[in-house]
Backbone as CSV, one residue per row, in Angstrom:
resi,resn,N_x,N_y,N_z,CA_x,CA_y,CA_z,C_x,C_y,C_z
1,UNK,123.284,134.054,138.919,124.391,133.153,139.049,123.926,131.737,138.719
2,UNK,124.749,131.068,137.845,124.416,129.653,137.477,124.793,128.738,138.611
3,UNK,123.877,127.968,139.026,124.123,127.016,140.066,124.665,125.704,139.591
4,UNK,125.691,125.147,140.174,126.314,123.912,139.879,126.444,123.136,141.077
5,UNK,126.428,121.787,140.949,126.662,120.982,142.155,128.224,120.772,142.158
6,UNK,128.728,121.012,143.434,130.205,120.774,143.646,130.484,119.409,144.235
7,UNK,129.537,118.888,145.002,129.613,117.687,145.614,128.346,116.842,145.443
8,UNK,128.485,115.573,145.363,127.347,114.613,145.021,127.653,113.258,145.791
9,UNK,126.782,112.998,146.698,126.904,111.753,147.482,125.632,110.956,147.365
10,UNK,125.726,109.730,146.798,124.504,108.886,146.793,124.085,108.379,148.227
11,UNK,122.883,108.351,148.577,122.380,107.925,149.787,121.330,106.772,149.571
12,UNK,121.008,105.982,150.688,119.958,104.919,150.456,118.724,105.536,149.984
13,UNK,117.870,104.614,149.462,116.467,104.955,149.071,116.489,106.182,148.037
14,UNK,117.304,106.083,146.978,117.370,106.911,145.815,117.448,108.378,146.200
15,UNK,118.353,108.642,147.094,118.562,110.121,147.359,119.951,110.520,147.109
16,UNK,120.201,111.776,146.860,121.447,112.372,146.663,121.660,113.582,147.613
17,UNK,122.839,113.554,148.279,123.196,114.760,148.998,124.065,115.600,148.103
18,UNK,123.519,116.807,147.842,124.270,117.713,146.950,124.737,118.920,147.664
19,UNK,125.971,119.357,147.383,126.563,120.703,147.778,126.740,121.558,146.491
20,UNK,126.176,122.676,146.692,125.955,123.675,145.524,127.011,124.688,145.609
21,UNK,127.087,125.426,144.512,128.107,126.415,144.343,127.787,127.789,145.048
22,UNK,126.606,127.830,145.496,126.260,129.034,146.417,126.532,128.794,147.797
23,UNK,127.141,127.701,148.107,127.389,127.471,149.561,126.365,126.743,150.324
24,UNK,125.293,126.222,149.657,124.267,125.553,150.253,124.247,123.949,149.984
25,UNK,123.670,123.280,150.756,123.543,121.832,150.466,122.174,121.340,150.835
26,UNK,121.777,120.195,150.267,120.571,119.507,150.528,120.423,118.127,150.047
27,UNK,119.449,117.449,150.446,119.267,116.015,150.045,118.007,116.007,149.162
28,UNK,118.170,115.480,147.996,117.111,115.375,146.953,116.541,113.964,146.879
29,UNK,115.370,113.719,146.993,114.749,112.453,146.914,114.303,112.204,145.523
30,UNK,114.919,111.168,144.823,114.670,110.848,143.392,113.834,109.617,143.220
31,UNK,113.141,109.188,144.270,112.254,107.955,144.169,111.191,108.142,143.284
32,UNK,110.526,109.291,143.127,109.384,109.404,142.244,109.925,109.377,140.712
33,UNK,111.114,110.004,140.528,111.700,109.965,139.135,112.016,108.563,138.696
34,UNK,112.532,107.709,139.747,112.874,106.378,139.253,111.594,105.443,139.161
35,UNK,110.469,105.895,139.519,109.273,105.196,139.248,108.715,105.531,137.889
36,UNK,109.185,106.492,137.210,108.777,106.925,135.867,109.305,105.922,134.832
37,UNK,108.677,105.941,133.700,109.066,105.131,132.544,110.268,105.764,131.827
38,UNK,110.957,104.897,131.186,111.990,105.362,130.322,113.345,104.562,130.467
39,UNK,113.899,104.294,129.287,115.100,103.446,129.256,116.283,104.146,129.969
40,UNK,116.344,105.435,130.030,117.507,106.073,130.640,117.425,105.967,132.136
41,UNK,116.156,105.973,132.719,115.966,105.859,134.122,116.061,104.539,134.631
42,UNK,115.680,103.532,133.873,115.594,102.214,134.262,116.802,101.584,135.062
43,UNK,118.041,101.869,134.572,119.190,101.349,135.305,119.426,101.953,136.671
44,UNK,118.922,103.133,136.954,119.109,103.895,138.133,118.262,103.210,139.218
45,UNK,117.342,102.318,138.864,116.586,101.619,139.970,117.387,100.592,140.677
46,UNK,118.438,100.200,140.156,119.388,99.251,140.728,120.309,100.062,141.634
47,UNK,120.246,99.837,142.949,121.075,100.638,143.901,122.590,100.749,143.549
48,UNK,123.148,99.678,143.138,124.612,99.693,142.822,124.832,100.561,141.643
49,UNK,123.952,100.730,140.669,124.126,101.608,139.538,123.840,103.004,139.935
50,UNK,122.817,103.268,140.774,122.494,104.575,141.256,123.721,105.121,141.937
51,UNK,124.425,104.277,142.679,125.573,104.687,143.493,126.704,105.136,142.534
52,UNK,126.651,104.818,141.277,127.767,105.216,140.356,127.591,106.674,139.870
53,UNK,126.779,107.463,140.421,126.583,108.883,140.113,127.921,109.596,140.210
54,UNK,128.142,110.544,139.346,129.341,111.355,139.333,129.023,112.774,138.854
55,UNK,129.776,113.780,139.076,129.515,115.063,138.593,130.238,115.338,137.285
56,UNK,129.479,115.833,136.311,129.985,116.261,135.065,129.558,117.650,134.671
57,UNK,130.523,118.643,134.536,130.183,120.010,134.372,129.127,120.475,135.448
58,UNK,129.237,119.943,136.683,128.490,120.483,137.800,127.044,119.836,137.829
59,UNK,126.783,118.712,137.037,125.501,118.123,137.054,125.611,116.632,137.439
60,UNK,124.758,116.066,138.334,124.716,114.679,138.707,124.505,113.909,137.456
61,UNK,125.418,112.890,137.135,125.361,112.169,135.824,125.598,110.727,136.232
62,UNK,125.030,109.845,135.426,125.286,108.374,135.459,126.054,107.857,134.237
63,UNK,126.583,106.697,134.277,127.378,106.262,133.213,126.616,106.082,131.922
64,UNK,125.297,105.925,131.945,124.483,105.817,130.644,124.282,107.170,130.026
65,UNK,124.755,108.351,130.628,124.594,109.616,130.124,123.426,110.423,130.689
66,UNK,122.620,109.663,131.547,121.430,110.511,132.222,121.975,111.492,133.182
67,UNK,121.479,112.615,133.041,121.914,113.727,134.038,120.719,114.521,134.441
68,UNK,120.931,115.354,135.528,119.939,116.106,136.167,120.516,117.605,136.242
69,UNK,119.614,118.551,136.003,120.058,119.944,135.972,120.261,120.458,137.415
70,UNK,121.461,120.750,137.705,121.734,121.218,139.224,120.867,122.426,139.664
71,UNK,120.606,123.355,138.699,119.920,124.602,139.062,118.412,124.173,139.437
72,UNK,117.910,123.204,138.681,116.573,122.719,138.930,116.409,121.996,140.276
73,UNK,117.383,121.146,140.541,117.435,120.502,141.830,117.521,121.516,142.998
74,UNK,118.398,122.484,142.768,118.574,123.595,143.787,117.174,124.275,144.005
75,UNK,116.577,124.648,142.972,115.300,125.398,142.941,114.216,124.529,143.728
76,UNK,114.223,123.327,143.426,113.250,122.349,144.085,113.500,122.255,145.582
77,UNK,114.782,122.173,145.971,115.073,122.056,147.326,114.828,123.410,148.120
78,UNK,115.099,124.499,147.393,114.894,125.833,147.975,113.328,126.125,148.149
79,UNK,112.525,125.721,147.210,111.128,125.941,147.351,110.521,125.080,148.479
80,UNK,111.138,123.868,148.767,110.665,123.039,149.767,111.225,123.380,151.247
81,UNK,112.121,124.400,151.243,112.836,124.835,152.382,113.726,123.787,152.871
82,UNK,114.422,123.058,151.948,115.335,121.952,152.316,116.693,122.245,151.985
83,UNK,117.142,123.582,151.800,118.507,123.944,151.668,119.028,124.583,152.905
84,UNK,120.342,124.206,153.224,120.882,124.720,154.412,122.340,125.195,154.072
85,UNK,122.972,125.968,154.903,124.431,126.304,154.679,125.224,125.062,154.678
86,UNK,126.159,124.882,153.802,127.098,123.767,153.685,127.951,123.782,154.932
87,UNK,128.078,122.452,155.513,128.991,122.359,156.636,130.367,122.507,156.202
88,UNK,131.105,123.214,157.109,132.563,123.557,156.872,133.523,122.383,156.866
89,UNK,133.067,121.197,157.355,134.035,120.037,157.283,133.721,119.009,156.145
90,UNK,132.877,119.422,155.209,132.530,118.634,154.146,133.603,118.537,153.121
């Protein structure tokens, strides 16, 4: 099954709360990514810009076109034991 993000909420300190198509959710910390070099990542270091994240075809995406693979984020959270069943009132 191809995993997509169904919900995406920016959180303080470069984190995203993601709800996935398999009924799980988790919080991914992107602070290490934002410390990396690259002109696509640089704007995301500004909290107001980071907060402009939206979903495009199930992938967290920013206005400059930078996006993240939802299945990779899901796998990272699963490997770290940080996925849980999505809350019913979300």
